[in-house]
C-alpha positions in Angstrom: 0.0 0.0 0.0 1.1 3.5 -0.8 1.4 6.3 1.8 -1.7 8.0 0.5 -3.7 4.8 0.9 -2.4 4.5 4.4 -3.5 8.0 5.2 -6.9 7.5 3.7 -7.4 4.3 5.6 -6.3 6.0 8.9 -8.7 8.9 8.2 -11.6 6.5 7.6 -10.7 4.6 10.8 -10.6 7.8 12.8 -14.0 8.8 11.4 -15.5 5.4 12.3 -14.0 5.6 15.8 -15.3 9.1 16.3 -18.8 8.1 15.1 -18.8 5.0 17.4 -17.7 7.2 20.3 -20.5 9.7 19.7 -23.1 7.0 19.3 -21.9 5.3 22.5 -22.0 8.6 24.4 -25.5 9.3 23.2 -26.6 5.7 24.2 -25.4 6.1 27.7 -26.7 9.6 28.1 -29.8 9.9 30.4 -32.3 12.8 29.8 -34.5 14.2 32.5 -37.4 16.5 32.9 -37.6 18.8 35.9 -40.8 18.5 38.0 -42.6 21.4 39.7 -40.9 20.7 43.0 -37.4 20.7 41.6 -37.0 16.9 41.4 -35.8 15.4 38.1 -37.5 12.5 36.5 -35.9 10.3 33.8 -37.3 10.4 30.3 -36.0 8.2 27.6 -36.0 9.3 24.0 -35.3 6.8 21.3 -31.6 6.5 20.3 -32.2 7.6 16.7 -34.1 10.7 17.9 -31.3 11.7 20.2 -28.8 11.3 17.4 -30.8 13.5 15.1 -32.0 16.2 17.5 -28.7 18.2 17.3 -29.4 18.9 13.6 -32.9 20.2 14.3 -31.9 23.9 14.5 -31.0 23.7 10.8 -34.7 23.4 9.9 -36.0 26.2 12.2 -36.7 28.4 9.2 -39.3 25.9 8.0 -40.6 24.7 11.4 -41.2 28.3 12.6 -43.4 29.2 9.6 -46.5 31.1 10.6 -48.7 28.6 8.7 -47.5 25.8 11.0 -48.5 27.7 14.2 -51.7 25.6 14.9 -49.7 22.4 14.3 -47.0 23.6 16.7 -49.6 24.4 19.3 -51.1 21.0 19.1 -47.7 19.2 19.2 -46.7 21.2 22.2 -49.9 20.2 24.0 -49.3 16.5 23.1 -45.7 16.6 24.2 -46.8 18.1 27.5 -49.5 15.5 28.0 -46.9 12.8 27.2 -44.5 14.2 29.8 -41.8 15.5 27.5 -42.4 19.2 28.2 -39.0 21.0 28.3 -37.2 18.0 26.8 -38.5 18.4 23.2 -40.2 21.3 21.5 -42.6 21.4 18.7 -39.9 22.8 16.4 -37.6 19.9 17.1 -40.5 17.4 16.6 -41.3 18.9 13.2 -37.6 18.8 12.3 -37.5 15.1 13.2 -40.3 14.5 10.7 -37.9 15.9 8.0 -34.7 14.4 9.4 -36.0 10.8 9.6 -36.6 10.4 5.8 -33.6 12.5 4.8 -31.0 10.8 7.1 -32.4 7.3 7.6 -34.6 6.9 4.5 -31.7 6.5 1.9 -30.0 3.9 4.1 -33.2 2.0 4.6 -33.9 2.2 0.8 -30.4 0.8 0.1 -30.9 -2.1 2.5 -34.3 -2.8 0.9 -32.7 -2.8 -2.6 -29.9 -5.2 -1.6 -32.5 -7.5 0.1 -34.8 -7.5 -3.0 -31.8 -8.2 -5.2 -31.2 -11.5 -3.4 -34.7 -12.8 -4.0 -34.5 -15.2 -6.9 -37.0 -16.1 -9.7 -40.2 -14.5 -10.7 -41.0 -13.4 -7.2 -37.8 -11.4 -7.0 -38.4 -9.9 -10.4 -42.0 -8.8 -9.5 -40.8 -7.3 -6.2 -38.0 -5.4 -7.9 -40.6 -4.0 -10.4 -42.4 -2.5 -7.4 -39.3 -1.2 -5.6 -40.2 2.5 -6.2 -43.6 2.0 -4.6 -42.0 0.2 -1.6 -39.4 3.1 -1.4 -42.1 5.8 -1.3 -44.0 3.9 1.4 -40.8 3.5 3.4 -40.1 7.2 3.2 -43.7 8.0 4.2 -43.4 5.6 7.2 -40.2 7.5 8.4 -42.2 10.8 8.0 -45.0 9.4 10.2 -42.7 7.6 12.7 -42.3 10.5 15.2 -46.1 11.0 15.3 -46.6 7.3 15.9 -44.0 7.3 18.7 -45.6 10.3 20.4 -49.1 8.6 20.2 -47.7 5.4 21.7 -46.0 7.2 24.7 -49.0 9.3 25.2 -51.3 6.3 25.4 -48.9 4.5 27.7 -48.8 7.5 30.1 -52.6 7.7 30.0 -52.8 4.0 30.9 -50.5 4.5 33.9 -52.6 7.4 35.1 -55.8 5.3 34.6 -54.3 2.5 36.7 -53.1 4.8 39.5 -56.2 7.0 39.6 -58.6 4.7 41.6 -56.1 4.2 44.4 -55.3 7.9 44.7 -59.0 8.7 44.5 -59.7 6.3 47.4 -56.9 7.8 49.5 -58.3 11.3 48.8 -61.8 10.2 49.8 -60.6 8.7 53.0 -58.4 11.7 53.9 -61.1 14.3 53.2 -63.8 12.3 55.1 -61.3 12.0 58.0 -61.3 15.8 58.3 -58.2 16.8 56.2 -58.4 19.8 53.9 -58.3 18.8 50.2 -54.9 20.4 49.5 -53.5 18.9 52.7 -54.7 15.5 51.5 -53.0 16.1 48.1 -49.8 17.0 49.9 -49.8 13.8 52.0 -50.4 11.7 49.0 -47.6 13.4 47.1 -45.2 12.8 50.0 -46.0 9.2 50.5 -46.3 7.8 47.0 -43.6 7.1 44.5 -43.5 9.6 41.7 -45.5 8.4 38.7 -47.3 10.3 35.9 -50.3 11.0 38.1 -48.0 12.1 41.0 -46.1 14.5 38.6 -49.3 16.2 37.7 -50.5 16.4 41.3 -47.1 18.0 42.3 -47.5 20.6 39.5 -51.1 21.4 40.5 -50.1 21.7 44.2 -47.2 24.0 43.4 -49.4 26.2 41.2 -51.8 26.6 44.1 -48.9 27.5 46.4 -47.7 30.3 44.1 -51.1 31.9 44.0 -53.3 30.2 41.4 -56.8 29.3 42.6 -57.5 25.7 43.3 -60.3 25.8 40.7 -58.0 27.1 38.0 -55.1 24.7 38.9 -57.5 21.7 38.7 -58.9 22.9 35.4 -55.5 23.4 34.0 -54.4 20.0 35.1 -57.3 18.4 33.3 -56.6 20.4 30.1 -52.9 19.6 30.2 -53.2 15.8 30.8 -56.0 15.1 28.3 -57.0 11.9 30.1 -60.7 11.1 30.1 -61.1 9.8 33.7 -58.9 12.5 35.2 -60.8 15.2 33.2 -64.1 13.9 34.5 -63.0 14.0 38.1 -61.5 17.5 37.7 -64.7 18.8 36.1 -66.7 17.3 39.0 -64.4 18.9 41.6 -64.5 22.3 39.9 -68.2 22.2 39.7 -68.5 21.2 43.4 -66.1 24.1 44.3 -68.3 26.5 42.3 -71.6 25.3 43.8 -70.3 24.9 47.4 -71.0 21.1 47.5 -69.1 18.9 49.9 -65.9 17.6 48.2 -66.0 14.5 50.3 -69.3 13.4 48.8 -68.1 14.2 45.2 -65.0 12.2 45.8 -67.0 9.2 47.1 -69.3 9.4 44.0 -66.4 9.6 41.6 -64.6 6.7 43.3 -67.7 4.5 42.9 -68.1 5.6 39.3 -64.4 4.9 38.6 -64.7 1.4 40.0 -67.8 0.8 37.8 -65.9 2.1 34.7 -62.9 -0.1 35.4 -65.2 -3.2 35.8 -66.9 -2.4 32.5 -63.6 -1.8 30.7 -62.3 -5.1 32.0 -65.5 -6.9 30.9 -65.3 -5.3 27.5 -61.7 -6.4 27.0 -62.5 -9.9 28.2 -65.3 -10.1 25.6 -62.9 -8.8 22.9 -60.3 -11.4 23.7 -61.8 -14.3 21.6 -62.0 -12.0 18.6 -58.4 -10.9 18.9 -57.2 -14.5 19.4 -59.0 -15.5 16.2 -56.3 -14.3 13.8 -53.3 -15.9 15.6 -55.4 -19.1 15.9 -56.1 -19.2 12.2 -52.7 -18.0 11.1 -50.4 -20.0 13.3 -52.0 -22.7 15.4 -54.2 -24.4 12.7 -51.3 -24.6 10.2 -49.1 -26.0 12.8 -51.6 -28.7 13.6 -52.0 -29.6 9.9 -48.3 -29.8 9.5 -47.9 -32.1 12.5 -50.8 -34.3 11.4 -50.3 -34.3 7.6 -46.6 -33.7 7.4 -45.5 -37.4 7.8 -48.2 -38.5 5.3 -47.0 -35.9 2.8 -43.4 -37.1 3.2 -44.4 -40.7 2.6 -46.3 -39.7 -0.6 -43.4 -37.7 -1.8 -41.0 -40.6 -1.3 -43.0 -43.6 -2.4 -46.0 -42.2 -4.3 -49.6 -43.3 -3.7 
């Protein structure tokens, strides 16, 4: 090898080592959001998003366009509801929708091309004829991938709030019926429970009341911020009770009973849906396996010796 080839090889090796070091550093990096009381809570972004986010400022001219203001407002609300407020902005999210197809799309398209090239016969030829359609669908999937990810984490956070809400509601009911003030009961629950999504929202609501916001407005803002149906229903009932002067203890007791009824109905609904959801795996995997086990030896005998 000549000296120039050695230099080029060393340069490529240095680039590969630097890229591996950067990826390893991003992989081990832990991101946090700061709660209302100053505590930090871990939030995990996908590795690919963490690698692409440093390039997001290059697209601010497009993501800050006035025509996208309603979309940015909705994305900010969804990021807040999903628990990523302060960790990712709407501008960065919109930039990810551009960076994903631009940065990852060509590599995925190349991998798909190499994979289709290895498929032999007429099937391979037919697939290669449709390669442009597959490529466009692949790029479209990368454009939609951040939105699908945000929808998934939002649904997961809502499920965690839904699971924790009945227990917290029962604690609130018992505390208020025992004579504690509503905000004092909230404070005791915050101090004695591990921080979960519902606890994060209660901490924020409690701090907002401490800095001067009325309890009614803090509750209403929490319901609008979280966008979870059960929590929104309870918040509306509490706000209405505060406006009408109704006893909060009785409202909490009614909401706790209704929450248990809703959970029972949801569990019954999912149990009734289970046979329908099991139908496709049953037809697609179990029945073919049974036929293979039963008819496989017969088919082998016929293939070897004929009828």
